[in-house]
Structure formats: C-alpha cells, structure tokens
C-alpha positions in Angstrom: 1.9 -32.5 -24.4 -1.1 -33.9 -22.2 -3.7 -33.3 -25.1 -1.6 -33.6 -28.5 -4.8 -33.4 -30.6 -5.5 -30.1 -29.2 -1.8 -29.1 -29.6 -2.5 -29.9 -33.0 -5.2 -27.7 -33.5 -3.8 -24.8 -31.7 -0.7 -24.8 -33.4 -2.4 -25.1 -37.3 -5.6 -24.2 -39.0 -8.5 -25.4 -37.8 -9.7 -26.6 -41.1 -6.5 -28.3 -41.8 -5.1 -29.6 -38.2 -1.5 -30.8 -38.3 -0.6 -34.5 -38.1 0.7 -35.6 -34.8 3.9 -37.9 -34.7 4.4 -39.5 -31.6 8.2 -40.7 -30.9 9.0 -43.3 -28.5 9.2 -43.0 -24.9 12.6 -41.4 -23.6 14.4 -42.5 -20.6 12.0 -41.8 -17.5 13.4 -38.9 -15.3 15.5 -39.3 -12.1 13.4 -36.7 -9.7 14.0 -36.4 -6.0 12.6 -34.2 -3.3 15.8 -32.3 -1.5 15.7 -32.9 2.1 17.9 -29.7 3.9 19.1 -30.4 7.4 17.9 -27.0 8.6 14.1 -26.5 9.5 11.8 -25.7 6.4 10.2 -22.2 6.8 6.4 -21.8 6.9 6.2 -19.3 4.1 8.3 -17.1 2.2 10.1 -17.5 -1.1 14.1 -17.5 -1.0 15.0 -21.0 0.2 17.7 -19.9 2.0 17.6 -22.6 4.5 18.5 -25.0 1.7 21.3 -23.1 0.6 24.1 -25.4 2.0 22.8 -28.3 0.0 22.2 -26.6 -2.9 25.6 -25.5 -2.9 26.9 -29.4 -2.1 24.7 -30.4 -5.0 26.5 -28.1 -7.3 30.1 -29.0 -6.0 29.1 -32.8 -6.6 28.2 -32.3 -10.6 30.2 -31.3 -13.5 27.4 -28.9 -14.9 24.0 -27.6 -13.0 21.5 -25.2 -13.8 19.5 -24.0 -10.9 15.8 -22.8 -11.7 13.8 -20.3 -10.0 10.6 -18.8 -10.6 11.3 -15.3 -10.9 13.9 -12.8 -11.8 14.4 -11.5 -8.0 14.9 -14.9 -7.0 17.8 -15.7 -9.4 19.2 -12.7 -7.9 19.3 -13.4 -4.1 20.1 -17.2 -4.7 22.8 -16.2 -6.6 24.3 -13.8 -3.6 23.3 -16.6 -0.7 25.6 -19.2 -3.1 28.5 -17.1 -3.1 28.3 -16.1 0.4 29.2 -20.0 1.0 31.2 -20.7 -2.2 34.5 -21.1 -0.4 35.8 -23.1 -3.5 35.0 -20.0 -5.3 33.3 -22.2 -8.2 32.3 -20.6 -11.5 28.6 -20.1 -10.4 26.4 -16.7 -12.3 23.0 -15.4 -12.9 20.9 -15.9 -16.0 17.4 -14.0 -16.6 15.7 -12.2 -19.3 16.5 -8.6 -18.1 20.1 -8.9 -18.2 22.0 -7.6 -21.3 21.9 -9.7 -24.2 25.8 -9.8 -24.6 25.9 -11.1 -21.2 23.3 -13.9 -21.8 25.3 -15.0 -25.1 28.6 -15.0 -23.0 26.9 -17.0 -20.4 25.3 -19.2 -22.7 28.7 -20.0 -24.6 30.6 -20.5 -21.2 28.1 -23.3 -20.3 28.0 -25.0 -23.6 31.9 -24.8 -23.1 32.0 -26.3 -19.7 33.4 -23.2 -18.2 30.6 -22.8 -15.4 29.7 -25.2 -12.6 26.2 -24.0 -12.1 23.9 -21.2 -13.5 20.6 -19.9 -11.7 18.2 -19.3 -14.2 14.6 -18.1 -14.6 12.2 -19.6 -17.8 14.6 -17.7 -19.9 16.9 -20.4 -20.2 13.9 -22.8 -20.5 14.2 -23.2 -24.5 16.3 -23.1 -27.4 19.5 -24.4 -25.3 20.8 -27.9 -26.1 23.7 -28.7 -23.7 24.0 -32.5 -23.2 26.3 -32.6 -20.2 24.1 -30.5 -18.0 24.2 -33.2 -15.5 21.9 -31.7 -12.8 18.8 -29.5 -12.5 17.6 -28.3 -9.3 14.1 -26.3 -9.1 14.0 -24.1 -6.3 10.7 -23.2 -5.5 7.3 -24.6 -6.1 7.0 -26.0 -10.0 3.3 -24.6 -10.4 3.0 -27.2 -13.4 4.0 -30.6 -14.1 4.7 -29.8 -17.9 6.4 -26.8 -17.1 8.9 -28.6 -14.4 9.5 -31.5 -17.0 10.7 -29.0 -19.8 13.2 -27.5 -17.0 14.2 -31.1 -15.9 14.6 -31.8 -19.7 17.7 -29.6 -19.7 19.6 -32.4 -17.8 21.3 -35.0 -19.6 19.7 -34.0 -23.0 19.6 -37.3 -24.7 16.5 -39.6 -25.2 18.5 -42.5 -23.9 19.8 -41.1 -20.8 17.6 -40.1 -17.7 17.3 -36.7 -16.7 18.6 -35.6 -13.0 16.6 -33.3 -11.1 16.2 -32.2 -7.3 13.1 -30.4 -6.1 13.9 -27.8 -3.2 10.5 -26.3 -1.8 11.0 -23.0 -0.4 8.1 -23.6 2.2 5.9 -26.4 3.8 3.2 -25.9 1.2 5.4 -25.7 -1.7 6.9 -29.0 -0.1 3.2 -30.7 -0.7 3.3 -29.2 -4.0 6.7 -30.9 -5.0 5.4 -34.4 -3.8 2.2 -33.7 -6.0 4.6 -33.0 -9.1 6.5 -36.2 -8.2 3.5 -38.4 -8.2 2.1 -36.8 -11.5 5.8 -37.6 -13.1 5.6 -41.2 -11.7 2.3 -41.4 -13.8 3.1 -39.8 -16.6 0.3 -37.3 -16.0 0.7 -34.0 -17.6 -1.2 -30.4 -17.4 -4.1 -30.5 -19.7 -5.0 -26.8 -19.5 -7.7 -25.6 -21.9 -6.5 -23.6 -24.4 -8.2 -19.9 -24.1 -9.4 -17.8 -26.7 -7.3 -15.2 -28.2 -6.7 -11.6 -27.0 -8.8 -9.4 -29.6 -6.5 -6.3 -29.3 -3.7 -8.9 -31.3 -6.7 -8.8 -34.0 -7.0 -5.3 -34.2 -3.3 -5.4 -34.7 -3.0 -7.8 -37.4 -5.6 -6.1 -39.5 -3.5 -2.9 -39.6 -0.1 -4.9 -40.0 -1.5 -6.6 -43.0 -2.8 -3.3 -44.5 0.6 -1.9 -43.8 2.0 -4.4 -46.6 -1.2 -4.2 -49.1 -4.9 -4.0 -49.3 -7.1 -6.1 -47.2 -10.8 -7.4 -47.7 -12.7 -7.7 -44.2 -14.2 -10.9 -45.3 -10.7 -12.4 -46.5 -8.9 -11.4 -43.2 -12.2 -12.6 -41.0 -12.0 -15.8 -42.8 -8.1 -16.2 -42.1 -8.4 -15.4 -38.5 -11.2 -17.4 -37.5 -9.3 -20.4 -39.2 -7.1 -20.6 -36.4 -7.8 -22.4 -32.7 -7.8 -19.1 -30.4 -10.0 -17.1 -32.6 -12.3 -19.9 -33.9 -15.2 -18.7 -31.7 -14.9 -15.0 -32.8 -18.3 -13.7 -34.4 -18.3 -11.4 -37.5 -20.1 -9.0 -35.1 -16.9 -8.8 -33.0 -14.6 -8.9 -35.8 -16.4 -6.0 -37.6 -16.3 -3.7 -34.1 -12.5 -4.7 -34.2 -12.0 -3.7 -38.0 -14.3 -0.6 -37.2 -11.7 0.5 -34.6 -8.3 -0.1 -36.9 -10.0 2.4 -39.7 -10.9 5.1 -37.3 -11.2 4.3 -33.7 -14.8 4.1 -33.2 -17.6 7.4 -33.1 -15.8 9.5 -30.6 -12.5 8.7 -31.4 -13.1 9.3 -35.2 -13.2 13.2 -35.1 -9.3 13.0 -34.6 -7.3 12.8 -37.7 -4.3 10.3 -35.8 -6.9 7.3 -35.2 -7.8 7.2 -38.7 -5.4 4.4 -39.7 -7.0 2.6 -42.6 -9.1 4.0 -45.6 -11.5 2.4 -48.2 -10.5 2.5 -51.8 -13.0 2.3 -54.9 -12.8 -1.5 -54.9 -14.1 -1.9 -51.6 -10.8 -3.1 -49.8 -8.6 -1.0 -47.3 -5.3 0.2 -47.2 -3.4 2.4 -45.1 -4.4 6.1 -44.6 -0.9 7.6 -45.4 3.1 6.6 -45.0 3.3 8.5 -41.9 0.3 5.8 -40.3 2.5 2.9 -41.6 5.8 4.4 -40.3 4.2 4.9 -36.9 2.5 1.6 -36.6 5.7 -0.4 -37.7 7.4 0.8 -35.1 4.8 -0.3 -32.4 4.3 -3.5 -33.4 4.5 -5.9 -30.9 2.0 -7.8 -28.3 4.3 -7.9 -24.9 3.7 -4.6 -23.1 6.3 -4.5 -20.2 6.9 -1.7 -17.4 9.0 1.2 -18.8 12.8 0.1 -18.1 16.2 1.9 -17.4 19.4 0.4 -18.4 22.1 -0.3 -15.3 25.5 0.7 -15.9 28.5 -0.6 -13.8 30.7 2.5 -13.8 34.6 1.9 -14.4 37.4 3.4 -12.4 36.9 6.9 -14.2 33.0 7.1 -13.3 32.6 8.9 -16.7 31.2 5.6 -18.8 30.9 1.6 -18.1 29.5 -1.8 -19.4 25.6 -2.1 -19.5 24.6 -5.3 -17.5 20.9 -5.0 -18.3 17.8 -3.6 -17.5 15.4 -3.0 -14.3 11.8 -1.6 -14.0 11.2 2.4 -13.6 9.6 1.8 -10.5 12.3 -0.1 -8.5 14.9 2.9 -9.9 12.5 5.4 -8.4 13.0 3.9 -5.2 16.9 4.4 -5.4 18.6 6.9 -3.4 22.6 7.7 -3.6 24.3 5.0 -1.8 21.8 2.3 -1.8 23.1 -1.1 -2.9 21.0 -3.6 -4.9 22.2 -6.8 -6.5 22.1 -7.4 -10.3 23.8 -9.9 -12.7 24.8 -11.3 -9.5 26.9 -8.4 -8.7 26.3 -6.0 -5.5 26.2 -2.3 -6.8 25.9 1.1 -5.4 23.6 3.5 -6.8 25.4 6.7 -8.1 22.3 8.5 -10.3 20.3 8.4 -13.3 21.3 9.9 -16.3 19.4 9.8 -20.0 17.2 6.6 -18.8 20.4 4.8 -17.1 20.9 3.8 -14.3 25.1 4.5 -12.8 26.2 2.3 -10.1 29.9 1.4 -8.5 31.0 -1.8 -7.4 29.9 -2.2 -3.9 31.3 -4.2 -1.0 28.7 -3.8 2.0 25.2 -2.8 2.8 21.7 -4.6 2.9 21.2 -5.2 -0.6 17.8 -4.3 -2.6 16.5 -6.7 -5.1 14.7 -5.5 -8.3 11.5 -6.9 -8.5 9.5 -7.2 -12.1 5.9 -7.1 -12.4 4.3 -10.3 -13.8 6.8 -12.1 -12.0 4.1 -14.7 -10.4 3.4 -18.0 -12.3 -0.3 -19.5 -11.6 -0.7 -22.8 -9.9 -2.1 -25.1 -12.2 -5.4 -26.4 -12.0 -4.0 -29.8 -12.3 -1.1 -29.7 -9.8 -3.6 -28.0 -7.7 -5.7 -31.1 -7.5 -2.6 -33.2 -6.7 -1.5 -30.6 -3.7 -5.3 -31.2 -2.3 -4.9 -35.2 -2.6 -1.5 -34.9 -0.8 -2.9 -33.0 1.7 -5.9 -35.0 2.3 -4.1 -38.7 2.1 -2.5 -39.3 5.4 -0.9 -42.5 3.9 1.6 -39.9 1.6 3.1 -38.1 4.3 5.5 -40.6 5.0 7.2 -39.4 1.8 7.4 -35.8 3.2 9.9 -34.5 5.1 10.1 -34.5 8.4 9.1 -30.8 9.2 6.2 -31.3 7.0 4.9 -34.5 8.4 5.2 -33.1 11.9 3.2 -29.8 10.9 0.5 -31.7 9.1 0.6 -34.2 12.1 -0.1 -31.0 14.4 -3.2 -29.9 12.0 -4.7 -33.1 12.0 -4.5 -32.9 16.2 -5.5 -29.7 16.4 -8.0 -28.8 13.7 -8.6 -30.7 10.6 -6.8 -31.8 7.6 -9.0 -30.1 4.5 -11.1 -33.0 2.8 -10.2 -33.2 -0.8 -13.5 -32.2 -2.2 -14.2 -29.5 0.6 -13.4 -25.7 1.0 -12.4 -25.5 4.6 -12.8 -22.3 6.3 -11.0 -21.5 9.8 -11.7 -18.8 12.3 -9.8 -17.6 15.5 -8.8 -14.8 17.2 -5.1 -13.8 17.2 -4.4 -10.5 19.3 -7.3 -7.9 19.2 -8.0 -9.1 15.6 -10.3 -12.0 14.3 -8.9 -14.1 11.3 -10.6 -16.4 8.5 -8.9 -18.4 6.6 -9.9 -20.2 3.4 -8.1 -22.7 1.8 -8.7 -22.7 -1.7 -5.7 -24.3 -3.6 -6.7 -22.4 -6.6 -3.6 -19.9 -6.9 -2.6 -16.6 -6.0 -4.6 -14.5 -8.5 -7.6 -16.1 -7.8 -7.3 -15.8 -4.3 -6.5 -12.0 -4.5 -9.9 -11.2 -6.6 -11.7 -13.9 -3.9 -10.2 -11.4 -1.1 -10.9 -8.2 -2.6 -14.8 -9.2 -3.0 -14.8 -11.0 0.7 -13.6 -7.8 2.2 -15.8 -5.5 0.7 -18.9 -8.0 1.3 -17.2 -7.7 5.1 -17.3 -4.3 5.1 -21.3 -4.0 4.0 -22.0 -6.5 6.5 -19.8 -4.4 9.1 -17.7 -7.2 9.8 -14.9 -4.5 9.6 -12.0 -5.8 7.8 -8.5 -4.6 8.5 -6.2 -6.5 5.7 -6.0 -9.5 3.9 -3.0 -12.2 2.7 -3.2 -14.5 -0.2 -0.8 -17.0 -1.5 -1.1 -19.7 -3.7 -2.7 -22.0 -1.0 -5.2 -19.6 0.2 -6.4 -16.5 1.7 -6.4 -15.0 5.3 -8.2 -11.7 6.3 -8.1 -9.9 9.7 -11.2 -7.9 11.0 -12.3 -6.8 14.1 -15.8 -8.7 14.3 -16.6 -12.4 14.7 -17.3 -14.2 11.7 -19.8 -17.1 12.5 -20.6 -20.5 10.3 -23.7 -18.9 8.3 -21.8 -15.5 7.9 -18.9 -17.2 6.8 -20.4 -19.4 3.9 -22.6 -16.3 2.6 -19.2 -14.6 2.1 -18.1 -17.1 -0.5 -21.9 -17.6 -1.9 -21.0 -17.9 -6.2 -23.5 -14.9 -6.3 -20.2 -13.0 -5.3 -19.4 -13.0 -9.0 -22.5 -10.9 -9.6 -23.0 -7.5 -8.3 -20.2 -7.3 -6.0 -17.9 -8.3 -8.8 -19.5 -6.0 -11.2 -19.0 -2.7 -8.8 -15.6 -3.8 -7.7 -14.1 -4.2 -11.5 -15.8 -0.6 -12.3 -14.2 0.9 -9.4 -10.7 -0.7 -9.5 -7.8 0.7 -11.2 -6.9 -2.8 -12.4 -9.6 -2.2 -15.6 -7.4 1.1 -16.4 -4.3 -1.0 -16.7 -6.0 -3.7 -18.8 -7.3 -0.7 -21.0 -3.6 0.8 -20.8 -2.2 -2.8 -22.1 -4.7 -3.4 -25.0 -4.5 0.2 -25.8 -1.0 -0.1 -26.8 -0.9 -3.4 -28.6 -4.1 -2.1 -30.5 -2.2 0.9 -31.3 -4.2 3.3 -29.7 -1.3 4.4 -27.5 2.4 4.5 -29.1 5.5 3.5 -26.7 8.1 4.2 -29.7 7.8 7.7 -31.6 10.4 8.4 -34.5 12.9 10.8 -33.2 12.2 10.9 -29.8 13.0 8.8 -26.5 10.5 5.6 -25.5 7.4 6.8 -23.6 7.7 6.3 -20.2 4.9 3.8 -18.4 3.9 7.0 -16.5 3.1 8.7 -19.5 1.4 6.0 -21.5 -0.7 5.9 -18.3 -1.8 9.3 -18.3 -2.5 9.3 -22.2 -4.8 6.0 -22.0 -6.4 7.3 -18.5 -7.6 10.1 -20.5 -8.9 8.4 -23.4 -10.5 5.7 -20.8 -12.2 8.0 -19.3 -13.6 9.9 -22.8 -15.0 6.8 -24.0 -16.4 5.7 -20.5 -18.2 8.9 -20.6 -19.5 9.1 -24.1 -18.8 5.8 -25.7 -19.6 3.2 -22.8 -19.7 0.5 -25.5 -16.8 1.1 -27.2 -15.1 -2.2 -28.2 -11.6 -1.6 -26.7 -13.7 -1.3 -23.2 -15.5 -4.5 -23.9 -11.9 -6.2 -24.4 -10.1 -4.8 -21.8 -12.9 -5.8 -19.4 -12.5 -9.1 -20.9 -8.9 -9.6 -20.5 -8.8 -8.0 -16.7 -11.5 -10.9 -16.0 -9.0 -13.4 -17.3 -5.4 -12.3 -17.3 -5.4 -10.1 -13.8 -8.4 -11.7 -11.8 -8.6 -15.3 -12.9 -12.3 -15.2 -13.0 -13.2 -18.3 -14.5 -11.0 -20.6 -12.3 -12.6 -18.8 -9.2 -16.4 -19.3 -10.7 -15.3 -22.8 -10.9 -14.1 -23.0 -7.6 -17.2 -21.3 -5.8 -19.6 -23.5 -7.8 -17.9 -26.7 -7.1 -17.8 -26.1 -3.4 -21.4 -25.1 -3.4 -22.5 -27.4 -0.2 -19.3 -28.8 0.6 -18.0 -26.0 2.8 -16.7 -26.8 6.2 -16.6 -24.3 9.3 -14.1 -24.6 12.0 -14.0 -22.3 14.7 -10.8 -22.2 16.9 -9.6 -20.5 20.0 -6.2 -19.5 18.1 -4.4 -19.9 14.8 -4.0 -23.7 13.4 -0.8 -24.9 11.9 -2.3 -25.0 8.5 -2.9 -21.3 8.6 0.3 -20.1 9.6 2.0 -20.6 6.3 -1.0 -18.0 5.3 -1.0 -15.7 8.0 2.9 -15.1 7.9 3.0 -14.6 4.0 4.9 -11.3 3.7 2.8 -9.6 1.1 -0.5 -8.0 2.9 -2.7 -6.0 1.4 -4.5 -3.4 3.7 -8.3 -2.6 3.5 -8.7 1.1 2.4 -10.1 3.1 5.0 -10.2 0.3 7.7 -7.1 0.1 9.7 -3.5 -0.8 9.8 -1.8 -3.7 10.7 2.7 -3.2 10.9 4.3 -5.5 7.9 7.1 -7.4 9.1 9.9 -8.5 7.2 10.8 -12.2 6.0 12.6 -12.9 8.9 10.2 -11.6 11.5 7.6 -13.7 9.8 9.7 -17.0 10.4 9.6 -16.0 14.1 6.3 -15.1 14.4 5.5 -18.5 12.5 7.4 -20.4 15.0 5.6 -18.6 17.9 2.3 -19.7 16.6 3.1 -23.3 16.1 4.8 -23.4 19.8 1.4 -22.0 20.9 -0.5 -24.8 19.3 2.1 -27.3 20.9 1.4 -25.6 24.2 -2.6 -26.2 23.8 -2.3 -30.1 22.7 -0.1 -30.7 25.6 
C-alpha cells in the first residue's frame, strides 16, 4: 500500500489501529510496453490494431491472463482473438456478468492448465492463486499504478519470481499513461489517494440491520460507527437525522405505516416495528445497486430450453429485435425473444454483433497517474521511450502548436468546418471532465456562444460551438466561480440528482428491490417510485436527510466535484490560450472520441462510428502536416 498507516486505520477501529507488518520486498516485476506493427489509433478503446501481437504473445506462453477495463471490452477482444486463432488455442472470457457456474468452470480449467488465455476484467483480480500464469497483458490504460500492480501480480504468483507483463495501450494518450505507469513502477511509487468519507445511506441500513438482531441504543451505535475511519467525522447531529429516518422516515414519510421501521421500548432502546419489517429488510440487505438485469439463455436444438450463460442489463435487452446478433460469454448469439425476464438466443454464425454495455464500466484516472501523464507529455527527453507513432504525434504538436506545460491548463481554439472548437487539456479523468463540460456549455449558452456538443475523455474535453471564443472568454469559462451558482443551478435541474436519490433510497431501505413472493422490481419501477418520493420531499421537506445524502453522493461519485475544484483552483493564473487555424495533433484524440454529448436545444452533429472516427483522425493529422510543409 502507498500509505500503510492510513490503510491500517481504515481496516480497524480508529481507537485501536491495526499493527502494520512489512514483508520483505518481492522481486521487481518485468513490465514492458507492447509495440505493435500497425499504426496506433488516435482514440478508441478496442485495441484491435494490436490483436496480432496479443495473439502472438499468448502463443508464446503456457498460460496468460489478458486484463481489460470493461466487460464490453472483454467480449470484443475475445471475439477479435478468435478471428485470428488459426491454432484454435483454448481462449475464453471472464467477467462478473457471466453465470457463476461458468466462472467457476473457467477458474478450474485455468488452474488445471487447460486454458492458454483468459480475457478478464477486474472480477479475476482477487482470490485466485495460480503460480503457473507466466504472462499478464494489460489492454487499455491502467488508470492507476496500484491497480496495475495488483493485476501484474497474477503472473508468476511467487515472492521470489518476478511477474511478467505487457502493457498494450488502445490509443495514443493511453500510451502516455502506460509510460507514466512504467515510470511509477520503476520508482516504487504507488497511488496514494485520500480515503473518502463513508456513504451515509449505509449508516441507515446498518442501524436497521442491528435492530433486526436485538434492541439498539443510539448512543452506543454512534460510538461504534464513528470508531471507523470512514465515519470518524460524522457529527452527532447528522447521525441523529439518519437514526430518525431509520425510525419513521422523517416528518413527511412518518404519516405512512410502511416507513415506520423502528419503535422505542420502555427502556429507551429501539427494536424493529414488526416481523414484517424484519423480513422485508433482510430480503434487501446490500449496498451494491446495479441496473436491472435479464438472464441470457442459449437455447438448445429443440428451442424450448437451454443453458444460462449469465446476465445483461435491461437497457441493452430493450434495444434488441428478433434476429439481432450479439456477443456474450465469448459466443455469437442471435436474439429470439424475452420470456420471464430471460433473453432466449440461439447460436449464430454471421452478422455484425452488438456488445452489451454495462453501467459503471468506466474507471477513473487516478490523481497520481494523471500527474505522471502530464510529466511524460511535458518532458521531451522521455518521448524516446514511446512508440514511434506517439513520438511523431507529439513532435507534430510541438511544431504546430504547443505542448502543455506540466502545471498549466492549455486551451486551444480553432475552426473545423462550420463550427468552432475549444479544447481544454485537463488530465483529470472522465467524470470531472464531464462535469466541467456540462458547466462550461451552460455558461457558453448564457453568453450567446451557441454551444452545439461536447466530447470528453480522461485527458480533456472539446466543445463545438458557433461563435469564436477569445482568450478572455475562454479563461472566464473555467474560473473557479463556476462551481458556485452554475453548479447549484445545474445539479438542481439535472437528472443525476434523481439517479443518486434512487441509489441512496434503495440502500437506505426507502425503496425495495425484493418482495416476498414477487419478481424482483425492475429499475424502471424503482425509478418511478423513487422519483415520486423525491418530488414529494423536494416540495414538502426540502431539508430531508436523504436529499442531502443524495446531493453529497452525487457530487462525489457522479461529478467528481472535489477533484474538479482542486484543478480549477490549482490552475488559477496558470491558463494558456492558443488560437489556431485548424485542429492540432493533440486535439485529434479528443475530437474523435466516439462518445459525444449533444447540448440540449442548440443543434446536432452526426455521430460517426469508431472506424469512421479513425479515418477522420488521419484526415486531420494530414491537414497539420500540410500546414507545416
């Protein structure tokens, strides 16, 4: 751990911290950057350009784990590998949405040496001890040094044998991130992220958990909860509000019998109000709220029954029509129908497959690694360690525009077609950039700059608009005061506060996913129910504790407000504006990011496929070469 003392406090009571034992250092890992022959894409996340080299590395090992960052990536990469698998090597996929029996079968086959490679997500990071895995390949950016080392440690899982790993970036900015991670590993520098305060909806659930077992006393529970590091700063006043909610839901909800979950005994202690409350609560214990899911059944030849492969999210299932093909569990399937919350599908042999996407699939770029990316980018002497394509890209940027100085926020502005584009190179992660883009476009609308759309990545954001944005206007768009009234106005209007409220309402027991003798509630049903309660509380009890908990969680989990605030304050007085006559090389990965958000009511741009975006990136870079010739 980067901070063993903090970890010890987090794992134990703050009044009696755990003892830290430091083991002798293990062999340093052998980690290298993969250098495929094909040109590295400017943007995208599939790493299809590197599939021949990934396959060659698998062929050269006895056993290999290929780690990716999302479940969708795992399915796609498995498909790509099978397309080039002329030796029919046993290669399979592993992620948390697959059926448990299939995951256990994969684990057993890997342990027995019957698989050459597994393409896996973080679901395979912990709890597996395979000493004969001799190579780990990380496809896509690592996002954090500690996370990367955890994955690398799956290879040669013995203290005296160095782990062996290859890093394969999916695009050019990810190559910088991989290089920053390599430098950090060489120095032994780990991510030292500050521990965050615990979510307060969990405290509400814990209060009722305890009361389901025996009577509870608020004073005793407060002392117990605040003895833990995540809740050590929880005030007694706030705890009392949480406890009151556990008792009867608050002033408005107390009028309804179903929200009265605890009652006070003559001795002043509290117990659950009834056995029905106890049963309902026990059925819904848990703090992981996932989107509603449907099982995927691969039908047998009769078409009447089959084997369950795993689960996909409801939103993906709703977009399927009979005959659509999709990749799941490493297999190509054709959708037949949905019956009893189960997708029925047959084996397929052709068509352009869809790939299920999952909520929460994006991992944030760690602050430590973001600083490393800035350093690599601003230090030309490090560039020689990068792949040739990346070195050429950075050199073009240096000749045509400017390389962002390490402690400066670079803003580029240029025309592109009928639009004007403003690009901010923040390197603060996708969530913080998404929030900044929403706030900046709102400010642009008020100043009649006519924003059309924005695109974000971990490394920056690009806003397309109809009016020129000069230096003074650009600096005003990212002044720290944007986190005042602008943020407040947006949060109160945005659907994300309702989404956050739905999450805390489920964890706190206000809304229930499981009901005795009834099917699991769909996310649509839960959304309707929690939206009604949200509107009632906003209107009649605006200071309700669950509204404040939802607001706090939204700022932290969905918006990354603290990280954004730290960045804006850090760069105050350190802004650099550069006006150009066309897109710069550095802007191309951000401009051609597939995920583009439209600004409501302002206009529309055509969304291109990832392949079309790659062609657009090449056209833009040729523009730069022509300008420099």
